[in-house]
RODO-2510 file (C-alpha; in nm, 4 decimals, decimal comma):
residues 198
     n   res          X          Y          Z
     1     x     3,9509    -3,1078    -1,5200
     2     x     4,0610    -2,8624    -1,2479
     3     x     4,2935    -3,1270    -1,1058
     4     x     4,4426    -3,1915    -1,4501
     5     x     4,5060    -2,8209    -1,5109
     6     x     4,6668    -2,7884    -1,1690
     7     x     4,8782    -3,1013    -1,2085
     8     x     5,0087    -2,9897    -1,5482
     9     x     5,1204    -2,6588    -1,3997
    10     x     4,8855    -2,4241    -1,5868
    11     x     4,6422    -2,3123    -1,3145
    12     x     4,8337    -1,9976    -1,2222
    13     x     4,7657    -1,8352    -1,5617
    14     x     4,4074    -1,9526    -1,6226
    15     x     4,0860    -1,7554    -1,5626
    16     x     3,7753    -1,9512    -1,4603
    17     x     3,4203    -1,8247    -1,5094
    18     x     3,1150    -1,9960    -1,3634
    19     x     2,7446    -1,9243    -1,3963
    20     x     2,5464    -2,0448    -1,0968
    21     x     2,2047    -2,0131    -0,9358
    22     x     2,3800    -2,0624    -0,5989
    23     x     2,1701    -2,3595    -0,4927
    24     x     2,4844    -2,5709    -0,4445
    25     x     2,8046    -2,4689    -0,2651
    26     x     3,1155    -2,6408    -0,4036
    27     x     3,2877    -2,9147    -0,2089
    28     x     3,6016    -2,8131    -0,0216
    29     x     3,8408    -2,9788    -0,2695
    30     x     3,6963    -2,7595    -0,5472
    31     x     3,7462    -2,4451    -0,3378
    32     x     4,1012    -2,5607    -0,2632
    33     x     4,1686    -2,5965    -0,6365
    34     x     4,0286    -2,2471    -0,7035
    35     x     4,3017    -2,1076    -0,4814
    36     x     4,5584    -2,2170    -0,7415
    37     x     4,4006    -2,0342    -1,0357
    38     x     4,4871    -1,6820    -1,1478
    39     x     4,1290    -1,5554    -1,1298
    40     x     3,7883    -1,7091    -1,0587
    41     x     3,4655    -1,5293    -1,1448
    42     x     3,1231    -1,6438    -1,0246
    43     x     2,8304    -1,4967    -1,2147
    44     x     2,5266    -1,5546    -0,9965
    45     x     2,1725    -1,5479    -1,1303
    46     x     1,9561    -1,4565    -0,8333
    47     x     1,6086    -1,4181    -0,9832
    48     x     1,4353    -1,2463    -0,6926
    49     x     1,5049    -1,1580    -0,3328
    50     x     1,1417    -1,2508    -0,2584
    51     x     1,1383    -1,6187    -0,1606
    52     x     0,7961    -1,6983    -0,3116
    53     x     0,9064    -1,5608    -0,6503
    54     x     1,2522    -1,7172    -0,6521
    55     x     1,1171    -2,0569    -0,5513
    56     x     0,8380    -2,0317    -0,8097
    57     x     1,0928    -1,9570    -1,0821
    58     x     1,3423    -2,2174    -0,9598
    59     x     1,1049    -2,4896    -0,8516
    60     x     1,2622    -2,7393    -0,6132
    61     x     1,5177    -2,4956    -0,4722
    62     x     1,5217    -2,3137    -0,1396
    63     x     1,5680    -1,9374    -0,1248
    64     x     1,7352    -1,9467     0,2158
    65     x     1,9980    -2,1905     0,0920
    66     x     2,0737    -1,9808    -0,2180
    67     x     2,1163    -1,6633    -0,0100
    68     x     2,3353    -1,8455     0,2408
    69     x     2,5587    -1,9660    -0,0438
    70     x     2,5791    -1,6177    -0,1963
    71     x     2,6952    -1,4808     0,1378
    72     x     2,9518    -1,7615     0,1686
    73     x     3,0850    -1,6756    -0,1773
    74     x     3,1139    -1,3098    -0,0753
    75     x     3,3171    -1,4110     0,2305
    76     x     3,5350    -1,6423     0,0202
    77     x     3,6440    -1,3403    -0,1861
    78     x     3,8500    -1,2344     0,1163
    79     x     4,0507    -1,5567     0,1037
    80     x     4,1140    -1,6260    -0,2650
    81     x     4,1181    -1,4387    -0,5962
    82     x     3,7436    -1,4834    -0,6409
    83     x     3,5075    -1,2199    -0,7810
    84     x     3,1297    -1,2497    -0,7440
    85     x     2,9118    -1,0665    -0,9956
    86     x     2,5400    -1,0972    -1,0725
    87     x     2,3480    -1,1258    -1,3982
    88     x     1,9778    -1,1249    -1,3114
    89     x     1,7537    -1,2136    -1,6050
    90     x     1,4375    -1,0059    -1,5741
    91     x     1,1042    -1,1555    -1,6772
    92     x     0,7450    -1,0727    -1,5934
    93     x     0,7899    -1,3211    -1,3050
    94     x     1,0527    -1,1172    -1,1199
    95     x     1,0346    -0,7608    -1,2532
    96     x     0,8182    -0,6167    -0,9759
    97     x     1,0780    -0,6732    -0,7047
    98     x     1,3820    -0,5930    -0,9186
    99     x     1,4758    -0,2862    -0,7070
   100     x     1,4805    -0,4948    -0,3871
   101     x     1,6820    -0,7705    -0,5543
   102     x     1,9421    -0,5218    -0,6777
   103     x     1,9430    -0,3565    -0,3351
   104     x     2,0357    -0,6910    -0,1788
   105     x     2,3241    -0,7267    -0,4246
   106     x     2,4345    -0,3669    -0,3626
   107     x     2,4443    -0,4308     0,0117
   108     x     2,6866    -0,7181    -0,0508
   109     x     2,8956    -0,5071    -0,2912
   110     x     2,8130    -0,7426    -0,5779
   111     x     2,8376    -0,5713    -0,9158
   112     x     2,5306    -0,6518    -1,1258
   113     x     2,4063    -0,6293    -1,4816
   114     x     2,0329    -0,6927    -1,5121
   115     x     1,9167    -0,7929    -1,8588
   116     x     1,5710    -0,8612    -1,9983
   117     x     1,4634    -1,2015    -2,1179
   118     x     1,3802    -1,2229    -2,4866
   119     x     1,2863    -1,5923    -2,5222
   120     x     1,0428    -1,7500    -2,4649
   121     x     0,8546    -1,4382    -2,5608
   122     x     0,5537    -1,5126    -2,3390
   123     x     0,7702    -1,4562    -2,0267
   124     x     0,8949    -1,1160    -2,1371
   125     x     0,8124    -0,8025    -1,9373
   126     x     0,6613    -0,6627    -2,2586
   127     x     0,3766    -0,9157    -2,2282
   128     x     0,2314    -0,7502    -1,9191
   129     x    -0,0960    -0,5617    -1,9670
   130     x    -0,0776    -0,1822    -1,9488
   131     x    -0,2312    -0,1669    -1,6006
   132     x     0,0403    -0,3966    -1,4632
   133     x     0,3131    -0,2049    -1,6442
   134     x     0,1950     0,1143    -1,4787
   135     x     0,2196    -0,0461    -1,1335
   136     x     0,5826    -0,1269    -1,2072
   137     x     0,6556     0,2187    -1,3509
   138     x     0,5132     0,3868    -1,0400
   139     x     0,7145     0,1614    -0,8121
   140     x     1,0416     0,2015    -1,0036
   141     x     1,0054     0,5791    -1,0235
   142     x     0,9268     0,6233    -0,6541
   143     x     1,1797     0,3718    -0,5194
   144     x     1,4655     0,5029    -0,3043
   145     x     1,7683     0,3461    -0,4730
   146     x     2,0904     0,2888    -0,2831
   147     x     2,3047     0,3088    -0,5977
   148     x     2,3003     0,4697    -0,9393
   149     x     2,3743     0,1296    -1,0941
   150     x     2,0490    -0,0135    -0,9577
   151     x     1,8507     0,2902    -1,0693
   152     x     2,0037     0,2705    -1,4171
   153     x     1,9226    -0,1008    -1,4460
   154     x     1,5625    -0,0469    -1,3373
   155     x     1,5217     0,2417    -1,5823
   156     x     1,6601     0,0243    -1,8609
   157     x     1,4146    -0,2563    -1,7826
   158     x     1,1273    -0,0071    -1,7459
   159     x     1,2035     0,1498    -2,0852
   160     x     1,2274    -0,1892    -2,2513
   161     x     0,8977    -0,2973    -2,0922
   162     x     0,7268     0,0131    -2,2312
   163     x     0,8906    -0,0124    -2,5735
   164     x     0,6332    -0,2543    -2,7135
   165     x     0,3075    -0,4305    -2,6409
   166     x     0,3267    -0,8089    -2,6534
   167     x     0,0089    -0,8674    -2,4531
   168     x    -0,1100    -1,0941    -2,7352
   169     x     0,1247    -1,3503    -2,5731
   170     x    -0,0797    -1,3555    -2,2500
   171     x    -0,2753    -1,6623    -2,3583
   172     x     0,0494    -1,8572    -2,4053
   173     x     0,1733    -1,7337    -2,0678
   174     x    -0,1518    -1,8472    -1,9021
   175     x    -0,1322    -2,1931    -2,0628
   176     x     0,2328    -2,2325    -1,9612
   177     x     0,1656    -2,1170    -1,6054
   178     x    -0,1441    -2,3323    -1,5614
   179     x     0,0518    -2,6373    -1,6794
   180     x     0,3365    -2,5678    -1,4350
   181     x     0,1001    -2,4993    -1,1459
   182     x    -0,0782    -2,8310    -1,1970
   183     x     0,2349    -3,0384    -1,2521
   184     x     0,4290    -2,8768    -0,9651
   185     x     0,1388    -2,8270    -0,7236
   186     x     0,2112    -2,4558    -0,6912
   187     x     0,0123    -2,1383    -0,7491
   188     x     0,0994    -1,8351    -0,9577
   189     x    -0,1687    -1,6320    -0,7817
   190     x    -0,0301    -1,7162    -0,4373
   191     x     0,3254    -1,6305    -0,5410
   192     x     0,2278    -1,3096    -0,7246
   193     x    -0,0642    -1,1584    -0,5298
   194     x     0,0042    -0,8092    -0,6675
   195     x    -0,0752    -0,9119    -1,0261
   196     x    -0,4396    -0,9117    -1,1408
   197     x    -0,4179    -1,0274    -1,5011
   198     x    -0,4705    -1,4051    -1,4640
***
């Protein structure tokens, strides 16, 4: 499709937008085609800067490879009209280390917009028991943020988390997690040692 757009002479006025988890870096001929387009935006969805969490959420991927690709994309911005942004989706599986994840993005000058997951409901941050929510509140409120954008995002997620109690969904979360752990030969408890609710 990119070749067709280029060959028909339309690339120089077309805007491309990609969503990617950064586990694959494009082949060189794709990067070469991007150079011909007016604007290319990559919206990355880094779930967590903590390898155990990111690899639990994106089973079968490697954290180191995803981070290496993100850093390659950042460097590529210097060569072509490419803009890297981030849209982390926050669930109960990555909320605890949200400040550190946003800090990583800040350090690379990647603009981010963290949003909360709403479906499936049993993965929402609102499902966490009150004791776990308080751990997150204490961490978010005491964290030394490097940017106002990160602090604002964490406050938004914190306020949403506290806005309702969906802990009645914990049984569904446990069933889902137990199924994944058995079928993938992984362990929620090993990946999330700071949580005590399962």
